[in-house]
N, C-alpha and C positions, 0 to 999 in steps of 0.2 A: 503591452499588457504584462501582468505578472504571470509567468509560466509556472505551473505547479508540478506536482510529482508526475503528472501525465500531460505535460505541456505540449504545445504544437512544435513539431520539428520539421525543418526543411530538408528532409531526407526521403529516399525512396519510400513508396507507399506502404509496403509491408512493415518496415521498421516503425514508421509513424503510427500505423494502425495498431501495432502491438502496444506501443506506449500510450496510445489514446484510448484503448478499448475499455479500460477501467472507468473512464469517465463518459462512456457511451458515445464515442466519436469525438467531435470537436471541430467546429466550423472555423471560419477565418477570424471570428471575434467572439468573445464571451459576452453573452447577454442573458438577462432574465426575460424570458418570453412573456408577452402580454403585459397588462397593467395590473399592478397589485390592488387588492381590495382590502378595505378595513383600515382602522387607525394603526399607526405604528405602535408596536408592542415591545416593551423592553423587560417586562416582568409577567410571569404567569400569575393570573389573578388567584388569590387565596380565597378559600371558602370562608365565610364569615363565622368562624367558630374558633374557640380557644385551641382546639386540637390542631386545626390548620395552621394557626400562628406558631404553635410549638414545633411544627414540622418544617417551618421555613428554613431554607438552606441557601447559602450563597456560594457560587462557583466562579472561578476565573477561567475563561477559555484560552485557547492558544493564540488568539489575537490580543490577549491581555484585557479583554472585556469582562466585567463583573456582571453576573446574571443571578438574580434571585429566583429560585424555583421552590415555591412553598410546599408543593406536593409532587410525588412521582408523576410524571406525565403519562397520559393514557394513549395519546395519539401522536406518535413521533414520525416525522418524515426524515429519511436518511438520504443524504446527497452524494454518497460515493460507495463503491463496493466495500471498501475497508470499514466504513461506518456500519453498513448493513451487517457484515460478518461479526463485528464486535457486538452489536445488539443481540444477534442470535446466540452468540457465545455466552452471554450472561442471562439468557432466558427472557429477553425483553424485545421481541421482534417489532420492527416498525410497522406502520400501517401502509407505507408507500416507500418506493425505492426509485433510484435512477435506472434507466433502461439496461445498463451494462451490469447491474448487480444480479447475478444469476446463481449465487451460492449463499446458503444451502438450497437444495432443490425446492423447498417450499417457498423460497423468496420469489421464485418465478411467478407464483400466483398472485403476488401483490401488485396493486396498480403501479404503473410506471409514470413518473412525472417529468419526463424529458431526460436529457443527459445531464451529467454533472456540470458541463460547461454551459449548457443552455437549459437550465431548469425552467419549467413552465409555471409561472406564478399562478395562472388560473387553475391548472391541474393540482397544484399544491394546495391552494385555497379550498378547492373542492373537497379535500380530505379533512378539512376542519382541524388542522393540527394544533396541539397545544405546545409543541416544541419542534423546531427544525434543527437537526444536527448537520452542520455543513462540514466540508473538508477544507481545512485552513489553507492548504496548498493548491486548491483547485478553484474555489469560489472567490472571486475578487471582492474587495470592499464594496464596490458599487452594487454588485449583485446581492451581497449580504444586506445592504441597505434596503433593497427592494423586498427581499425576503422578510425583513423585520416588519414590514407593513402588514404581513399576514400573521406572523407568530414570532415569539422569541426565537433567537438563533444562537446556538452554541457551536463555535468553530473548533474542530478537533484536527490535530496534525498526526499523521502516521508516517514519519520518514525514517525512524529507527526502531529498534526493538524496545528501547526505553520508552519511546512515544507510544508504542503499542501497549505495553504494560500499564502505563499511565492512563491510556485511553480506556482500557478495560476496567480499571479501578474507578475512574471518574464516572464513566457511563453507569457502572454499577451503583454508585452513590446517587447519581441523578435519578435513575430509574427505580430506586427503592430495592435494588438487587446488590447491595454492597457485598454481601457474603459471596454471591455467585461471581461478581466481578473480581474479588480477591482470589477466589479459587482458580478462575480462568487464568489470571495473570501469574499466579504462583506456579501453576502447572507448566507454563511456558518457561518461567525462570528456572524451575527445577530441571526441566529437560536440558537446557543449556548447561546448568551446573553439573549434571551427571556426566556430560561429555567432557566438559572442561577439567573435571577431576582426573580424567584418564589421559589427557593430552601428553604426548612425549616431549622431551626437551627440544628435539630437533623439529622445526616447523617448516613446511613446504612454502615455496613462493608460488603465487597464484595470479592468473589473469582471468578476469570475468568479462566475457564477451556477450554483448546483448545486441541482437539485430540479425542481419543476413550475411552471407559470405561476401557480398559486394559492398555493404555499408553497415558498419557496426560501431557501437560505443564500447568504451571501457567503463565498467562500473567502479567507482572510487569507494573508499571506506565510508563516505558520507551518504551513499545510497543505501536503501534498505537491504538489498542483497549483499552489498559490500560490508555493511555492519554485521550481518549474520555471519559471513565468512570470517570476518575479523574476530568475532566472539569465539569462533572455533579455532583460533590460534594461527591461522594461515597468514602469511605476509603478502598483502596485496602490493604488486609492483607498480600500480598506477595510483598515486596519491595526489597528483597535481593535474593541472589542465583546466581550462575554462569549461564551465557547465555549458553544454550544448543548448543553444536557444533558451538559456535560463533554466534548463532542466536540472534540478538539484541532484548532484552525485554522479552524473554521467558526462563523459567527454568523448568527442569524436576521435576515433583511432583508425590505424591502418595496419595492414599485414606487415608492411616494412618495419614499422615501429615495434610491432609485436615480436618480430624476428630478433630485433636488438635486445629485447627483454629476455627472451628464451626462458619462460617460467617452468617450474617443476610440474605444475598442474594448470590446465585450462578448463574453466567452467563455461559452458555455452548455453545461453538462453536464446533459442532461435525464434525469430519473428516470422512465423509462417503458419498456415493452417495445419492442424494435427497430422494429417496424412501426407504432407509435403516433405521432401527431403530436408534433413537438418543441416544447419550451416556447416557443421563439422564434416558431414558427408560430402557436401559440395566442394569444400576446400581440400578434400583428400587428394584430389588430382593435381593440386598446386605444389610444385617442388619445394617452394619456400616453406609452405605449411608442413610438408612431409618431413622436412629436416629439423623441425622443432623438437626439443628434448621431450616435451610432454607427449607429442605424437609418437615418437619413437618408442617411448616407454609405456604406451597405452594408457596415458593418464589424461585423456581428453574426455570430458563427461558432459552430456546434455542434461541440463537442469530444468526444473519446471518454471516456465516464464510467468505463469499465472500467479502462483503463491509467492514467488520471490521477486517479481518485478511489477506486474500489473495490478495486483490486489493485495498489497501488504496487509496482513491481518493474522488472526489466530491460527490459521492453517500452517503457519511457519513451523509449528511444532512437529508437523508431519515430515518436514524436510531435514530436520537436524541430524537424525541417525544416518540418513543417506549421504548427506554432505560430509559427515565425519568419516564415513567409510571411504568416500572418494579421496579425502585429504590424508587419511591415515589408515590405509588398507591393512597394514600389519598389526594395528591395534584394535580396530573395530571390525568384528565379524559381520558378514552380510546379515541385514535385518530386513524385515518387512515393515512397511509403513503402518 
């Protein structure tokens, strides 16, 4: 199968759980549950009026598929936390979500239609959607084919900051909220630009750890968190290595290899319940870890695994100032989110 941003990983449970949580779990295979109802739809029906015809618009999704959407949809089902957050950010909330989409708070009150990996066709059909927005890196083509029997499907990818900005703008145009989509995208772009304008000439080397003390990945620049850090000028020391289980932007790593890199800064996204010890705390007793330059200089920082790893989306803007302070403490004063 094609593993997406939150693909299945043959690693200890907590690590896999962290990377799967955004798609609401993830069984041993990806299927669309139940049998689809209704004829296959590739176009939202236009109202029989000149006004409707004038409003017709054509969009190309991240699978390269062209979709004609004559009018702003009224009943959208969103199939990943990223898509849910994008829709709320532009003021066009969906009518249903996947079970793991729990932000913003009001999203929790929406009907859940299964997980991103196993969306329930029956539950989606019950919502009578006029558009389904899928996650291009999570829902496979065969699942999308089943979804298209219920309603038109637009596949959206959020693997980089550029993807996010594009997604906000595109969703805004689709939903008749072009101005809101542009504002939301521009606010994020402006946040990065404000930090980039102050970056010093000397940039730190960085290692981005995702997982637990016993089993972790290195996030490459091609991951969402890696892209964010790269935009802030830091030099990621891990740029190569096979994607683990087809998981884009992450490669399995070890403490022994990390010791060889000896970065200036270590950013840690721990895969554990909120009240459990952080990976950096567990590793503190390990002599090899204790001898790292970043550890000795107090430059190991736990970062938010939700907004930077699990649910790439508009909330990344909340993390920019904090990450800049971690990377350039002499330039950026402590700020609140």
